[in-house]
C-alpha positions as CSV (number, residue, x, y, z in Angstrom):
1,M,134.7,-5.6,32.5
2,A,135.9,-6.3,29.1
3,D,139.4,-5.0,27.9
4,G,139.1,-1.6,25.9
5,Q,136.3,0.1,28.2
6,R,136.7,3.1,29.4
7,I,137.1,3.7,33.0
8,Q,136.8,6.6,34.8
9,I,137.5,7.3,39.0
10,L,135.9,10.5,39.9
11,R,137.5,11.6,43.4
12,N,135.1,13.9,45.4
13,G,136.7,13.7,48.9
14,K,137.3,11.5,52.3
15,D,134.9,10.3,54.7
16,K,135.2,10.6,58.1
17,Y,138.2,8.0,58.2
18,G,139.9,9.2,55.2
19,R,139.2,6.5,52.7
20,T,138.8,8.3,49.2
21,L,135.0,8.8,48.2
22,A,134.7,8.7,44.4
23,R,132.4,7.8,41.6
24,V,133.3,5.1,38.8
25,L,132.0,5.6,35.6
26,V,132.9,2.5,32.6
27,N,132.0,3.8,29.0
28,G,130.4,6.7,31.0
29,N,127.9,4.8,32.5
30,D,128.0,5.6,36.3
31,V,128.6,1.8,38.0
32,S,126.3,2.9,41.3
33,Q,123.3,3.2,39.3
34,I,123.6,0.1,37.3
35,L,124.3,-1.6,40.5
36,I,121.2,-0.4,42.2
37,N,119.2,-1.0,39.0
38,E,119.9,-4.7,39.1
39,G,119.2,-5.1,42.8
40,L,122.8,-5.6,43.6
41,A,123.1,-1.9,45.7
42,R,121.1,0.6,47.2
43,P,121.4,4.2,47.5
44,W,122.8,5.9,50.3
45,R,120.1,8.2,52.2
46,R,122.5,10.0,54.9
47,H,122.0,7.0,57.2
48,R,122.6,3.0,57.3
49,E,119.2,0.5,56.9
50,P,118.6,-3.1,57.2
51,W,120.1,-4.9,54.3
52,C,117.6,-7.9,54.4
């Protein structure tokens, strides 16, 4: 991420291990969706799926 970009962290609870769950936005764009679109991540479907 470059200087001057607006980064937002939207916290929305904790998981069963106490880790913070959040969405990350850069200049209003959802980072998770960018990673999914580029094939670098997959959406969570409420269960673990094989990666390869």
